[in-house]
C-alpha positions in Angstrom: 146.4 41.8 100.6 147.2 40.3 97.2 150.3 38.3 96.2 151.0 37.2 99.8 154.1 35.4 98.6 155.8 38.8 98.5 155.1 39.6 102.1 157.6 37.4 104.0 160.3 38.4 101.6 159.6 42.1 102.1 159.4 41.7 105.9 162.8 40.0 105.8 164.3 42.8 103.8 162.9 45.4 106.3 164.5 43.4 109.1 167.9 43.3 107.4 167.6 47.0 106.8 166.8 47.5 110.5 169.8 45.5 111.6 172.1 47.7 109.4 170.4 50.8 110.7 170.8 49.6 114.3 174.5 49.1 113.6 174.8 52.7 112.4 172.8 53.9 115.4 175.1 52.1 117.7 178.1 53.8 116.2 176.4 57.1 116.7 175.5 56.3 120.3 179.1 55.4 121.0 180.3 58.6 119.5 177.8 60.7 121.6 178.7 58.9 124.8 182.3 60.1 124.5 181.2 63.6 123.6 180.5 64.8 127.2 182.9 67.7 127.9 181.4 71.2 127.9 183.2 74.5 128.0 181.7 77.6 129.8 182.9 80.8 128.3 182.6 84.5 129.0 183.3 87.6 126.9 186.5 89.4 127.8 185.2 93.0 127.2 182.2 92.4 129.4 184.2 90.9 132.2 186.7 93.8 132.0 183.8 96.3 132.3 182.4 94.4 135.3 185.8 94.4 136.9 186.1 98.2 136.5 182.6 98.6 138.1 183.8 96.6 141.1 187.2 98.2 141.5 189.2 95.0 140.8 191.5 94.0 138.0 190.3 92.1 135.0 192.6 89.2 135.8 191.0 89.0 139.3 187.5 89.0 137.8 188.6 86.3 135.3 190.0 84.2 138.0 186.7 84.4 140.0 184.9 83.2 136.9 187.5 80.4 136.5 186.8 79.3 140.1 183.1 79.1 139.2 183.8 76.7 136.3 184.5 79.0 133.4 187.4 77.7 131.3 187.3 79.8 128.2 187.3 83.5 127.4 185.9 84.8 124.1 188.0 87.6 122.6 185.9 89.6 120.1 188.1 91.3 117.5 188.2 95.0 118.3 187.3 97.6 115.7 189.1 100.9 115.1 186.2 102.5 117.1 186.8 100.1 120.0 190.5 100.7 120.0 189.9 104.5 120.2 187.4 104.1 123.0 189.9 101.8 124.9 192.5 104.6 124.7 194.9 102.8 122.3 195.2 105.9 120.2 193.9 109.5 119.8 192.0 110.3 116.6 192.0 113.8 115.1 191.1 115.2 111.7 193.7 117.2 109.9 191.8 120.4 110.6 191.7 119.7 114.4 195.5 119.1 114.4 196.2 122.3 112.6 193.9 124.4 114.8 194.5 122.9 118.2 198.2 121.7 117.8 197.8 120.2 121.3 201.0 120.3 123.3 202.8 121.4 120.3 202.6 117.9 118.7 202.5 119.1 115.2 205.4 121.5 115.7 207.4 118.8 117.3 207.1 116.6 114.2 208.6 119.3 112.1 207.6 121.7 109.3 207.7 118.9 106.7 204.9 117.0 108.5 202.9 120.1 109.1 202.9 120.9 105.4 201.6 117.4 104.5 198.6 117.5 106.9 195.3 117.3 104.9 192.4 119.0 106.7 189.8 116.3 105.6 192.0 113.3 106.5 192.1 111.4 109.8 195.1 111.0 112.0 195.5 108.2 114.5 198.2 108.9 117.1 199.6 106.1 119.2 201.8 106.3 122.3 202.4 102.6 122.2 204.4 101.0 119.4 202.9 97.5 119.9 199.3 98.8 119.5 200.4 100.9 116.5 202.0 97.9 114.7 198.9 95.7 115.3 196.4 98.4 114.1 198.6 99.5 111.1 199.1 95.9 110.0 195.3 95.1 110.1 194.4 98.3 108.3 196.9 97.7 105.5 195.9 94.0 105.2 192.2 95.0 104.9 192.7 97.5 102.1 192.6 100.8 104.0 194.9 103.3 102.3 197.2 104.8 104.8 200.5 106.6 105.4 202.6 106.5 108.6 205.0 108.6 110.6 206.9 108.1 113.9 208.8 110.6 115.9 210.3 110.1 119.4 207.8 107.6 120.7 204.8 109.0 118.9 203.3 106.9 116.0 200.9 108.3 113.5 198.6 106.7 110.9 197.0 108.9 108.3 194.1 107.8 106.2 191.8 109.5 103.8 189.2 106.8 103.7 185.7 107.8 105.0 185.9 107.6 108.8 182.5 105.8 109.2 184.0 102.9 107.1 187.4 102.9 108.8 185.7 102.8 112.3 184.2 99.4 111.6 187.4 97.7 110.4 188.8 95.0 112.7 192.1 95.6 114.4 192.9 92.2 115.8 193.1 91.2 119.4 194.8 93.6 121.9 197.9 92.3 123.6 196.6 93.3 127.0 193.5 91.2 126.6 195.6 88.1 125.6 198.0 88.6 128.5 195.1 89.0 131.0 193.5 85.7 129.9 196.8 83.9 130.0 197.5 85.4 133.5 194.1 84.1 134.7 195.0 80.6 133.5 192.1 80.3 131.0 191.8 79.3 127.4 191.1 81.6 124.5 188.5 81.6 121.8 188.5 84.3 119.2 185.8 85.9 117.1 187.0 87.3 113.7 185.4 90.1 111.8 184.7 90.3 108.1 185.9 93.1 106.0 185.5 94.5 102.5 187.9 93.6 99.6 189.2 90.4 101.3 192.4 89.1 99.7 194.4 85.9 100.2 197.2 88.1 101.6 194.8 89.8 104.0 193.5 86.4 105.3 197.1 85.2 105.8 198.0 88.3 107.9 194.9 88.0 110.1 195.2 84.3 110.8 199.0 84.4 111.2 198.4 86.9 114.0 195.8 84.5 115.6 198.3 81.7 115.4 200.5 83.5 117.9 197.7 83.6 120.6 198.4 81.0 123.3 195.9 78.4 124.6 193.6 78.9 121.5 190.7 76.5 121.5 188.4 77.7 118.7 187.7 80.3 116.1 184.3 82.0 115.7 183.1 84.5 113.2 181.3 87.8 114.0 179.3 88.7 110.9 176.6 87.2 108.7 179.1 86.4 106.0 182.5 84.9 106.6 185.6 86.7 105.3 186.4 85.7 101.7 183.2 83.9 101.0 182.5 82.6 98.4 185.5 83.4 96.2 188.3 82.8 98.7 186.7 79.9 100.7 189.7 77.7 99.9 192.1 80.3 101.2 190.0 80.7 104.3 190.0 76.9 104.8 193.8 76.8 104.4 194.4 79.6 106.9 191.9 78.2 109.4 193.4 74.7 109.1 196.8 76.0 110.1 195.4 77.0 113.5 194.6 73.3 114.2 191.5 74.2 116.3 187.8 73.8 115.5 185.7 76.6 114.1 182.6 77.6 116.1 179.1 77.4 114.9 176.8 79.8 116.8 173.4 78.2 117.3 170.5 80.0 115.6 172.9 82.2 113.6 173.0 81.3 109.9 176.4 82.6 108.8 177.0 82.3 105.1 180.0 80.1 104.3 180.3 78.5 107.7 178.7 75.2 106.6 180.9 75.0 103.6 184.0 75.8 105.7 183.0 73.2 108.3 182.7 70.5 105.6 186.1 71.5 104.1 187.7 71.3 107.5 186.4 67.7 107.8 183.6 68.7 110.2 186.1 70.0 112.9 183.3 72.2 114.4 182.1 73.2 117.8 178.5 74.3 118.5 178.0 77.3 120.7 174.9 78.5 122.5 174.3 81.8 124.2 171.4 83.8 125.7 172.1 87.2 124.2 171.8 90.4 126.2 169.1 91.6 123.8 167.0 88.5 124.3 167.4 88.7 128.1 166.4 92.3 128.1 163.3 91.5 126.0 162.1 88.6 128.1 163.8 89.2 131.4 164.7 85.6 132.3 165.1 84.7 136.0 168.1 82.8 137.3 166.4 79.4 137.2 165.2 79.9 133.6 168.7 80.9 132.5 170.1 77.8 134.0 167.5 75.7 132.3 168.2 77.3 129.0 171.9 76.6 129.1 171.5 73.1 130.6 169.0 72.0 127.9 171.3 73.4 125.1 174.1 71.1 126.4 172.1 68.0 127.3 169.5 67.9 124.5 171.2 69.6 121.6 174.8 68.5 121.9 176.0 72.1 122.4 179.6 72.0 123.7 180.3 75.7 124.3 178.0 77.8 126.5 178.7 81.5 126.2 177.5 83.4 129.3 177.2 87.1 129.0 177.2 89.5 131.9 173.6 90.0 132.7 172.0 92.8 134.7 169.0 92.3 136.8 166.9 94.9 138.7 166.4 92.5 141.7 170.2 91.6 141.8 172.1 94.9 142.1 175.4 93.2 142.5 176.1 92.2 138.9 179.3 90.4 139.6 177.8 88.2 142.3 174.7 87.4 140.2 176.8 86.4 137.2 179.2 84.3 139.3 176.2 82.6 140.8 174.8 81.9 137.3 178.1 80.2 136.3 178.2 78.1 139.4 174.6 76.9 139.0 175.0 76.1 135.3 178.1 74.1 136.2 176.2 72.2 138.9 173.3 71.5 136.6 175.6 70.2 133.9 177.2 67.8 136.4 173.7 66.6 137.3 173.1 65.9 133.6 176.2 63.7 133.5 178.3 66.3 131.6 181.7 67.6 132.7 183.2 71.0 132.6 186.5 71.4 130.7 187.7 72.0 127.2 184.8 71.4 124.7 184.9 68.0 123.2 184.8 67.7 119.4 183.0 65.0 117.6 185.2 62.4 115.9 184.4 61.3 112.3 181.7 58.6 112.0 182.6 56.2 109.1 179.6 54.5 107.5 180.2 52.6 104.2 177.9 52.9 101.2 177.1 49.2 101.5 175.5 49.8 104.9 173.6 52.8 103.6 172.4 50.7 100.6 171.1 47.9 102.8 169.2 50.4 105.0 167.7 52.0 101.9 166.5 48.5 100.8 164.5 48.3 104.1 162.8 51.6 103.2 162.0 50.4 99.6 160.6 47.1 101.0 158.4 49.1 103.4 157.1 51.1 100.5 156.2 48.0 98.6 154.4 46.6 101.7 152.4 49.9 101.9 151.5 49.5 98.2 150.1 46.0 98.9 148.2 47.2 101.9 146.4 49.9 100.0 145.5 47.6 97.1 148.3 48.5 94.6 149.6 44.9 94.6 150.2 44.8 90.8 152.2 48.0 90.9 154.2 47.2 94.0 157.0 45.2 92.2 157.5 48.0 89.6 157.5 50.7 92.3 160.1 48.6 94.2 162.3 48.2 91.1 162.1 51.9 90.3 163.1 52.7 93.9 166.0 50.3 93.8 167.4 51.7 90.5 167.1 55.3 91.7 168.7 54.5 95.1 171.6 52.5 93.5 172.2 55.3 90.9 172.3 58.0 93.6 174.8 56.2 95.7 176.9 55.3 92.6 177.2 58.8 91.3 178.5 60.2 94.6 175.5 62.3 95.7 175.4 60.4 99.0 174.0 63.1 101.3 171.1 64.1 99.0 170.3 60.4 98.6 170.4 59.9 102.3 167.9 62.7 102.9 165.6 61.5 100.1 165.5 58.0 101.5 165.1 59.2 105.1 162.1 61.3 103.9 160.6 58.3 102.4 161.1 56.3 105.6 159.3 58.9 107.8 156.4 59.0 105.3 156.0 55.3 104.6 156.1 53.7 108.0 153.6 55.8 110.0 151.2 55.5 107.1 151.8 51.7 107.0 151.4 51.4 110.8 148.0 53.0 110.8 146.8 51.2 107.7 147.6 47.9 109.3 146.3 48.5 112.8 143.2 50.6 112.6 140.1 48.4 112.2 136.4 48.8 111.7 135.6 46.9 114.9 136.2 48.4 118.4 138.4 46.7 121.0 138.5 46.6 124.8 140.8 49.1 126.6 143.7 46.6 127.2 143.6 45.5 123.6 143.6 49.2 122.6 146.8 49.8 124.6 148.4 46.8 122.8 147.3 48.1 119.5 148.8 51.6 120.2 152.1 50.0 121.3 152.2 47.9 118.1 151.3 50.9 115.9 154.0 52.9 117.5 156.5 50.1 117.1 155.7 49.9 113.4 156.2 53.6 113.1 159.5 53.4 114.9 160.8 51.2 112.2 160.8 54.3 110.0 162.6 56.2 112.7 165.3 53.6 113.1 165.9 53.5 109.4 166.1 57.3 109.3 168.6 57.3 112.2 170.8 54.9 110.3 170.6 56.8 107.1 171.5 60.1 108.7 174.2 58.7 111.0 176.9 61.2 110.2 178.7 64.0 112.1 177.6 66.5 109.5 174.0 66.0 110.5 174.9 65.8 114.2 176.5 69.2 113.9 173.7 70.7 111.7 176.1 71.3 108.9 173.5 69.4 107.0 169.9 68.8 108.0 167.0 66.5 107.3 164.9 68.4 104.8 161.2 68.3 104.0 160.1 68.3 107.7 156.8 70.0 107.0 156.0 67.8 104.1 156.8 64.8 106.2 154.2 65.9 108.7 151.5 66.5 106.1 151.9 63.7 103.5 151.1 60.9 105.9 147.9 62.8 106.9 146.8 63.0 103.3 147.7 59.3 102.6 145.9 57.9 105.6 142.8 60.1 104.9 142.6 58.8 101.4 143.2 55.2 102.4 140.4 55.2 105.0 138.1 57.2 102.8 138.0 54.3 100.3 137.8 51.8 103.2 134.8 53.4 104.8 132.2 51.4 102.9 134.0 48.1 103.6 135.4 47.9 100.1 132.0 47.2 98.6 132.5 49.7 95.7 135.4 50.5 93.5 137.4 53.7 93.8 135.7 55.2 90.8 132.2 54.7 92.3 133.4 56.0 95.7 134.8 59.2 94.2 131.8 59.7 92.0 129.5 59.2 95.0 131.5 61.7 97.1 131.4 64.3 94.3 127.7 64.0 94.0 127.1 64.8 97.6 125.5 68.2 98.4 127.7 70.6 100.3 126.0 71.4 103.6 126.9 74.5 105.6 127.9 72.5 108.6 130.4 70.5 106.5 131.8 73.8 105.0 132.3 75.2 108.5 133.9 72.0 109.7 136.3 72.1 106.7 137.2 75.6 107.6 138.1 74.6 111.1 140.1 71.7 109.7 142.0 74.0 107.4 142.9 76.4 110.2 144.0 73.5 112.4 146.2 72.2 109.6 147.8 75.6 109.1 148.5 75.8 112.8 149.9 72.2 112.8 152.2 72.9 109.9 153.4 76.2 111.4 154.4 74.4 114.6 156.6 71.9 112.8 160.0 72.2 111.2 163.2 74.0 112.0 161.6 77.4 111.9 158.3 76.9 113.8 155.8 79.5 114.9 156.3 81.6 118.0 155.6 79.9 121.4 153.6 81.6 124.1 155.1 82.3 127.5 152.5 80.0 129.1 153.5 77.2 126.9 157.2 77.8 127.7 156.3 77.5 131.4 154.5 74.3 130.7 157.4 72.9 128.8 159.8 73.9 131.6 157.6 72.1 134.1 157.6 68.9 132.1 161.4 69.1 131.7 161.8 69.5 135.4 159.4 66.7 136.3 160.4 64.2 133.6 163.9 65.0 132.8 163.1 65.1 129.1 159.9 66.8 127.9 157.7 64.7 125.6 156.1 66.1 122.5 152.8 67.8 123.2 151.4 66.6 119.9 151.9 63.0 121.1 150.8 62.7 124.7 148.0 65.3 124.7 146.6 64.7 121.2 147.8 61.9 119.1 148.0 58.9 121.5 144.8 59.6 123.5 142.6 60.1 120.5 144.1 57.1 118.7 143.4 55.0 121.7 139.8 56.2 121.6 139.6 55.4 117.9 140.8 51.8 118.6 138.1 51.6 121.3 135.4 52.8 119.0 136.6 51.3 115.7 136.8 53.2 112.4 133.2 52.6 111.3 132.9 55.3 108.7 134.3 58.7 107.7 132.7 60.4 110.8 135.7 59.1 112.7 138.3 60.8 110.4 139.1 63.5 113.0 140.2 60.9 115.5 142.1 59.0 112.8 144.0 62.2 111.7 144.8 63.1 115.3 146.3 59.6 115.6 148.4 60.2 112.5 149.8 63.4 114.0 151.0 61.4 117.0 152.7 58.8 115.0 154.3 61.3 112.6 155.6 63.3 115.6 157.0 60.1 117.1 159.0 59.4 114.0 160.1 63.0 113.3 161.5 63.2 116.9 164.5 61.3 115.5 164.9 63.7 112.6 166.6 66.1 115.1 170.0 64.4 114.6 171.7 67.0 116.7 169.8 65.7 119.7 171.5 62.8 121.5 169.8 59.5 120.6 169.2 58.5 124.2 167.4 61.8 124.8 165.1 61.1 121.8 164.3 57.6 123.1 163.4 59.0 126.6 161.3 61.7 125.0 159.4 59.0 123.0 159.0 56.8 126.1 157.6 59.7 128.2 155.2 60.6 125.5 153.9 57.1 125.1 153.2 56.3 128.7 151.6 59.7 129.3 149.6 59.3 126.2 148.3 55.9 127.3 147.2 57.2 130.6 145.5 60.1 128.8 143.8 57.8 126.3 142.5 55.5 129.0 141.0 58.5 130.9 139.5 59.6 127.6 137.9 56.1 127.1 136.5 56.3 130.7 135.1 59.8 130.0 133.5 58.6 126.7 131.8 55.6 128.4 130.5 57.9 131.2 129.2 60.3 128.6 127.5 57.5 126.6 125.8 56.3 129.8 124.6 59.7 130.8 123.3 60.3 127.3 121.5 56.9 127.3 120.0 57.7 130.7 118.8 61.1 129.5 117.3 59.7 126.4 115.6 56.9 128.4 114.2 59.4 130.8 113.0 61.7 128.0 111.3 58.7 126.2 109.6 57.7 129.5 108.2 61.2 130.1 106.9 61.3 126.5 105.2 57.9 126.9 103.5 59.0 130.1 102.3 62.2 128.5 100.9 60.3 125.6 98.9 58.0 128.0 
């Protein structure tokens, strides 16, 4: 390494950056440790239907759920179609009214009304004024043209709008449902529908009605696009803010406008997870799998609202008892995980100054300079460091903090695994114990990048997935390419320059076996990339069972790429030594393990202690696997030598 005078200084800067990142990680850990209260919720309409099936009142059914640990009821905003099916009104076309004139309704309203009936219009007739006022208010606020009449306790809404469009308009939350939840002593969470032609006045009407609902704990949204987005996002923020409750982010549901709304509300957001009825029907989860699913969401992804639907199982004919048993078992499992049932806890803001971020970023820049020295770019290292410093300072100064954070975090997860392998992989082999120490040291160097990334992304926005670490797939691929290039030039011991090395490589003939091997490597790389990132490839049922088994046995499942692939093969490489490019497959497998180790911490929504335990489990299992692999290699070599010796003996006897 040239210009060794730089090395102590750069190591010192990395250590200072680590201290700053450790401070940020400690703030995050303190925040997560107080964020332990989880709410179990059920859907009102589903519980009401279950109650009717069992011949009990909805309030009784809700109280039974409450005794099992459920504290919140989700009220989905009813549509015009829902209200008609629930018997809140009777819907007739004008033609039907004129022809049928049931019970003399038309005649009782007088000749003047009869003359105004339009055959192709729709007439909604309410016996209850409270329901009528609610539905009429929502239809008017949501731009549905209408006219109304009332006569001796009968209330009528007329609309000429196409019925298929009117049917899907939200009508608020029925008074009966709100009263039932209150009578059961449970909290309320509402789910608001979007509508066409949203106006500021319409938003005000809808949210003013929600403001009157007692024991409100959160507001969710029903549709892919939030009402008023994007034009009226500020009005939506203002109306939501008046409710003084968090908005609800539904996991795996990318709703347009929710991230922006969450940031405008100062990240006052709850994350909700649910196993949908459609998903359960498709995969037919058993009770234990359902409990695992909900428990992992709460313990490993900081989900604080678990929405339990009413599931139907062929082997459990009593739906009510099955679902009550599910709630009880989920509650018990949460308690075993150190969580408590109650009102969902909301993350408090995490304040981190730009000065702390700046110092952490300096650690990353210093790491990049060290890598430049290691790979032989000593002359360019100071200039690269200066460029990185100027860019980092400018980004923080012009108030693009989050993009700057993500850019520097990306640099950290690329630089340090590459540096770790470049420093620790040698041409000479080592005894098994020394190999274990080398693996631990390599992983420790890689974890420097993880700690710096954790510090850079220590923010509630990242913890709530309102913002995310970007470039995950690139962060998995670039270190592979860098390490492959570095060791390609090292393979001849540095006896020739890079120009000669490249020219020699290009002059080599392409053999079929190498073309086939390259094809296999390409396929493996495609599979590897598809299995990384926020949207990874589908997982087989067998692998899901294997993961569940690991979760059950170890508490936190380690990454398969680490303990089954990366660590064992890297240990074997340390044992054999990187003698030439024939050992590239072992080296690249080792890179995969180190990159996976660092990127574990890119899942900022996962509690920090869970990520640490995941890494620990992966490391000790990988060491055991690697030692077994070394033993198998030695046995294989001995058997091969014995076979070769016997073959040579037979040939010598034959020649005599």
